[in-house]
C-alpha positions in Angstrom: -109.1 122.3 128.1 -112.0 120.7 126.5 -113.1 118.5 129.4 -116.8 117.8 129.7 -118.3 119.7 132.6 -114.8 121.0 133.3 -113.9 117.6 134.7 -110.0 117.6 135.0 -110.1 113.8 134.8 -111.9 113.6 131.5 -109.8 111.4 129.1 -112.6 110.6 126.7 -113.4 113.9 124.9 -111.8 114.0 121.5 -110.1 117.1 120.3 -110.4 117.3 116.5 -108.7 120.4 115.2 -105.9 122.9 116.0 -104.9 125.9 113.9 -102.5 128.8 114.5 -103.9 132.3 114.6 -102.4 134.4 111.7 -100.9 137.8 112.4 -103.0 140.7 111.2 -99.9 142.5 110.0 -98.5 139.4 108.1 -100.7 136.4 107.4 -97.5 134.3 107.0 -96.7 134.9 110.7 -98.5 133.8 113.9 -99.7 135.6 117.0 -98.5 132.6 119.1 -102.1 131.6 119.8 -103.5 128.3 118.7 -107.2 127.6 118.5 -108.5 124.1 119.3 -111.9 122.5 119.2 -113.4 119.3 120.6 -116.6 118.4 122.3 -118.8 121.5 122.6 -115.9 124.0 123.2 -113.3 126.1 121.4 -110.1 127.1 123.2 -107.5 129.7 122.5 -104.1 128.7 123.9 -100.7 130.6 124.1 -98.1 128.1 122.9 -95.3 129.8 124.8 -96.7 129.2 128.3 -99.6 126.8 127.6 -102.1 129.2 129.2 -105.7 129.0 127.9 -106.5 132.7 127.1 -110.2 132.1 126.2 -112.6 129.2 126.2 -116.0 129.3 124.4 -118.4 126.5 125.3 -121.6 125.8 123.3 -123.0 123.4 125.7 -126.5 122.8 124.3 -128.7 119.7 124.2 -131.3 118.8 121.6 -133.2 115.8 120.3 -130.1 115.2 118.0 -127.7 115.1 121.0 -125.0 117.5 122.2 -122.8 119.6 120.0 -119.5 118.2 118.8 -117.2 120.7 117.0 -115.0 119.3 114.3 -113.8 122.2 112.1 -112.0 125.5 112.5 -110.9 128.3 110.1 -109.3 131.7 110.6 -109.8 134.9 108.6 -108.7 138.5 109.0 -111.5 141.0 108.2 -110.7 144.6 107.1 -112.7 147.2 109.0 -111.8 150.1 106.8 -111.2 150.8 103.1 -107.4 150.9 103.4 -107.2 147.4 105.0 -105.0 148.8 107.8 -107.6 148.1 110.5 -108.4 144.4 110.8 -109.8 141.9 113.2 -109.2 138.1 113.3 -112.3 136.0 113.3 -112.5 132.2 113.9 -115.2 130.1 112.4 -116.1 126.8 114.1 -118.7 124.1 113.2 -119.6 120.5 113.7 -122.5 118.1 114.2 -125.3 120.7 114.3 -124.5 122.3 110.9 -124.2 125.5 112.9 -121.3 127.8 112.1 -120.0 129.9 115.0 -118.2 133.2 114.3 -115.9 134.1 117.2 -114.0 137.4 117.8 -111.4 136.2 120.4 -109.9 139.6 121.1 -113.3 140.7 122.4 -114.2 137.4 123.9 -117.5 137.1 122.0 -119.3 134.7 119.7 -121.2 137.3 117.7 -123.0 135.2 115.1 -124.4 131.7 114.6 -126.0 130.4 111.4 -127.1 127.0 110.2 -125.9 125.7 106.8 -128.6 123.0 106.7 -131.6 124.4 108.6 -133.9 121.6 107.4 -132.0 118.8 109.2 -131.6 118.4 113.0 -128.2 116.8 112.6 -126.2 117.7 109.5 -122.5 117.5 110.0 -120.0 120.1 108.9 -116.7 118.3 108.5 -114.4 121.1 107.2 -114.1 124.8 106.9 -111.8 127.2 105.0 -111.9 130.9 104.2 -111.0 132.0 100.7 -107.4 133.4 100.9 -108.3 136.3 98.5 -111.9 137.0 99.6 -111.7 137.1 103.4 -115.5 137.0 104.0 -116.1 133.9 101.8 -116.3 130.7 103.8 -116.3 127.2 102.3 -118.2 124.6 104.3 -117.7 120.9 103.6 -120.5 118.5 104.8 -120.9 114.8 105.7 -123.1 114.2 102.7 -120.5 115.6 100.3 -122.1 119.0 99.7 -119.8 122.1 99.7 -121.5 125.4 100.5 -120.0 128.8 100.0 -121.1 131.6 102.3 -120.3 135.3 102.6 -120.1 136.0 106.4 -120.0 139.8 105.8 -118.1 142.3 107.9 -119.7 143.0 111.3 -120.6 146.5 112.2 -119.1 147.4 115.5 -119.9 147.7 118.3 -123.1 145.7 117.8 -121.4 143.1 115.5 -124.5 143.3 113.2 -124.1 141.1 110.1 -126.2 138.8 108.0 -124.3 135.8 106.4 -125.4 135.1 102.9 -125.4 131.8 101.1 -123.7 132.1 97.7 -123.7 128.6 96.3 -124.0 124.9 96.9 -121.6 122.7 95.0 -123.4 119.4 94.4 -121.8 116.3 96.1 -119.6 114.0 94.0 -118.4 111.9 97.0 -119.2 111.4 100.6 -117.7 113.2 103.6 -115.6 116.3 102.7 -112.9 115.8 105.3 -110.4 118.5 104.3 -110.0 121.6 102.2 -106.8 123.1 100.7 -106.5 126.1 98.4 -104.0 126.8 95.6 -104.0 130.6 95.0 -102.0 130.3 91.8 -104.7 128.2 90.1 -107.7 129.4 92.2 -108.4 125.8 93.1 -110.4 124.6 96.1 -109.0 121.1 96.7 -111.1 118.7 98.7 -110.1 115.4 100.3 -113.2 113.2 100.5 -114.5 109.8 101.4 -114.6 108.9 97.7 -111.6 110.7 96.1 -109.6 113.8 95.6 -111.3 116.7 93.8 -110.7 120.3 92.9 -113.0 123.1 91.8 -112.0 126.2 89.9 -113.2 129.1 92.1 -114.5 131.6 89.6 -115.9 134.5 91.6 -118.1 135.8 88.7 -119.6 132.4 88.3 -120.3 132.1 92.0 -121.9 135.5 92.1 -124.1 134.6 89.1 -124.8 131.1 90.4 -123.0 129.4 87.4 -121.4 126.0 87.4 -117.8 125.5 88.5 -115.1 123.6 86.6 -114.2 120.3 88.4 -111.1 118.1 88.2 -110.8 114.7 89.8 -107.3 113.4 90.8 -106.8 109.6 90.6 -104.2 108.3 93.0 -102.6 104.9 93.1 -104.3 101.9 94.6 -102.8 100.1 97.6 -104.4 96.8 98.4 -107.7 97.9 96.9 -107.8 101.1 98.9 -107.5 104.5 97.1 -110.6 106.6 97.7 -110.6 107.7 101.4 -108.6 111.0 101.4 -108.6 111.7 105.1 -106.0 114.5 105.1 -104.7 117.0 102.6 -102.6 120.2 102.9 -100.5 122.6 100.8 -96.8 122.2 101.3 -96.3 125.1 98.9 -98.9 126.8 96.7 -98.2 124.3 93.9 -97.4 121.2 96.0 -100.2 119.2 97.6 -99.6 116.6 100.4 -102.3 113.9 100.5 -102.8 111.0 102.8 -105.1 108.1 101.9 -106.4 105.9 104.7 -104.8 102.5 105.0 -101.9 103.4 102.6 -99.1 103.7 105.2 -97.6 106.6 103.3 -98.0 110.3 102.4 -98.0 111.5 98.8 -96.8 114.9 97.5 -97.2 116.1 94.0 -97.2 119.2 91.8 -100.7 120.6 91.1 -99.4 122.3 87.9 -98.1 119.0 86.5 -101.3 117.1 87.4 -103.5 119.8 85.9 -101.4 120.1 82.7 -102.2 116.5 81.7 -105.8 116.3 82.7 -108.4 115.2 80.2 -112.0 116.2 79.7 -114.8 113.7 80.6 -118.1 113.3 78.8 -119.7 115.6 81.4 -119.6 119.4 80.8 -116.8 121.3 82.7 -115.4 118.1 84.3 -111.9 116.8 84.0 -109.8 113.9 85.4 -106.1 113.4 85.8 -104.0 110.5 87.0 -101.3 111.2 89.5 -98.8 108.5 88.6 -96.2 107.2 91.0 -93.4 108.9 89.0 -95.0 112.2 89.8 -95.1 111.7 93.5 -92.7 112.2 96.4 -93.7 109.3 98.8 -93.1 109.5 102.6 -93.1 106.5 104.8 -95.8 106.8 107.5 -97.6 104.5 110.0 -99.2 101.2 108.9 -102.2 102.0 111.2 -105.7 100.9 110.3 -107.1 104.0 112.1 -108.6 106.9 110.1 -108.7 110.7 110.5 -105.2 111.6 111.6 -104.7 115.0 110.0 -101.3 116.4 108.9 -99.9 119.9 109.6 -97.5 121.8 107.6 -95.4 125.0 107.5 -94.9 126.2 103.9 -92.0 128.5 104.9 -89.7 125.8 106.3 -91.4 122.9 104.4 -91.8 120.9 107.6 -94.7 118.4 107.6 -95.9 116.6 110.7 -98.4 113.8 111.1 -99.4 111.9 114.2 -100.3 108.2 114.5 -102.5 106.1 116.8 -99.6 105.6 119.3 -99.3 109.2 120.3 -96.2 109.7 118.2 -95.5 112.5 115.7 -93.7 111.8 112.4 -91.7 114.9 111.4 -90.5 115.4 107.8 -88.1 118.1 106.6 -88.9 118.5 102.9 -87.2 121.7 102.0 -84.4 120.0 100.0 -86.9 118.0 97.9 -88.8 121.2 97.1 -85.9 123.5 96.3 -84.0 120.9 94.2 -81.1 120.5 96.6 -82.2 116.8 96.8 -83.5 115.0 93.8 -87.2 114.2 93.8 -90.2 114.0 91.6 -91.1 117.5 92.8 -88.1 118.9 90.9 -88.1 116.6 87.8 -86.2 113.6 89.1 -87.2 110.1 90.1 -87.6 108.5 93.5 -86.2 105.1 94.4 -87.3 104.7 98.0 -89.7 106.0 100.5 -88.6 109.2 102.4 -88.1 108.5 106.1 -89.1 111.1 108.8 -86.2 113.1 110.2 -87.4 112.4 113.7 -90.3 110.8 115.6 -91.6 112.5 118.7 -92.7 109.7 121.0 -95.6 110.0 123.4 -94.1 111.2 126.7 -94.5 109.6 130.1 -97.3 111.5 131.9 -98.4 111.6 135.5 -102.0 113.0 135.9 -103.0 113.2 139.5 -106.6 114.2 138.6 -107.0 111.0 136.6 -105.5 108.9 139.4 -107.7 110.6 142.1 -110.8 110.0 140.1 -109.8 106.4 139.5 -110.4 106.9 135.8 -108.7 104.9 133.0 -105.0 105.8 132.4 -104.3 108.1 129.5 -102.7 105.2 127.6 -105.3 102.5 128.3 -106.5 102.8 124.7 -104.9 103.9 121.5 -103.7 107.6 121.7 -104.9 108.8 118.3 -103.3 112.2 117.3 -106.3 113.7 115.4 -104.5 116.8 114.1 -101.1 118.5 114.0 -100.3 122.2 113.4 -96.9 123.7 112.7 -96.2 127.3 113.4 -94.5 129.6 110.8 -90.8 128.8 111.0 -91.6 125.5 112.7 -90.7 126.7 116.1 -93.8 125.1 117.6 -95.7 122.0 116.9 -99.2 121.4 118.4 -101.0 118.1 118.4 -104.5 117.3 119.7 -105.6 113.8 120.6 -108.4 111.4 121.1 -107.9 111.4 124.9 -108.5 115.1 125.5 -104.9 116.3 125.3 -103.4 119.4 123.7 -99.6 118.8 123.3 -97.2 121.6 122.5 -93.6 120.9 121.4 -91.2 123.9 121.3 -88.0 123.8 119.4 -84.9 124.2 121.6 -83.1 127.3 120.4 -79.7 125.7 121.2 -80.6 122.3 119.6 -82.4 123.0 116.3 -83.0 119.3 115.7 -84.6 118.5 119.1 -87.7 119.6 120.8 -88.8 120.3 124.4 -92.2 119.0 125.2 -95.1 120.6 127.1 -98.4 118.9 127.6 -101.6 120.6 128.6 
């Protein structure tokens, strides 16, 4: 899919991100298409048959090297006043600080703009569209800056539009690896190399260029490691899942509870709160010393999936802990032991004739790092992308709800 120069034996290109396309009629459903990015390309893949419907390749070279795309985000733009006519747009970005806006139904990349035009190589690590303001795009950078852009609504058929920079949130940490958004509290939550932070997204203050209220969440220390938040996601709108590098576990806690006990700092509009162990549901995960393995989650089924550096997927069914059927800190009870995954999907045995013919290294010569997982609404499909240029699709067996059939593309 993302092979350099379309080389079918390429096992070195890393695929960094995968995200399901939301349905235009119901954003809580999916079209069955998953977008992936890695190297200089973005692919749109049908998860039912593994077919690549569209591939966009930004194969450019400059003094700063070739493009490497790290981040993706979907939004649905309304084309009329009623909101009945919409089109899905995918934003992609990476090492060139260039945001690409792609309309996959038309097969066009209709806009490109740079978030940091003064630097040849400024990295965009993460992207997220505001769930209530479909044209507002959050861009997280390697230097810790967060920019907010209004991408506008393109005028068809020319796709004419002019993205507008609304605000830059000053950096408080290094790389902004992940975004999550709590609609209940209008919080943009950021997992960074340096901590876990949230900003109150006040639209009036953004439009008037005012300062935003900030909260820092302090998580437990494990062997001196606490500050590298390399993956976050929302299990439910009030429940955040967070993974700290080198911890060997995944934490889940209530945003409401953490916010309710925050305290003001000496700085204006800044708060801090400690997320204590008795507030957290803790999941046992890999003891790997690798970084940047991103979780995926389906809020409807409360299924969370995270890959490791052996090509395996750790699958957690958390519905009981959220609803109160099972006692947990998420419903006011204590936790005595780590929660185990309900299953682990092991890396399958693969035969790749293209790799063998080209006399390239075997797929499993080095660690197979699962860079990102995505779970479809209802958890019928799980998609994982890897460090060895693989997009892996698992489909739930309709007859065996607790097992999965594997496809690998």
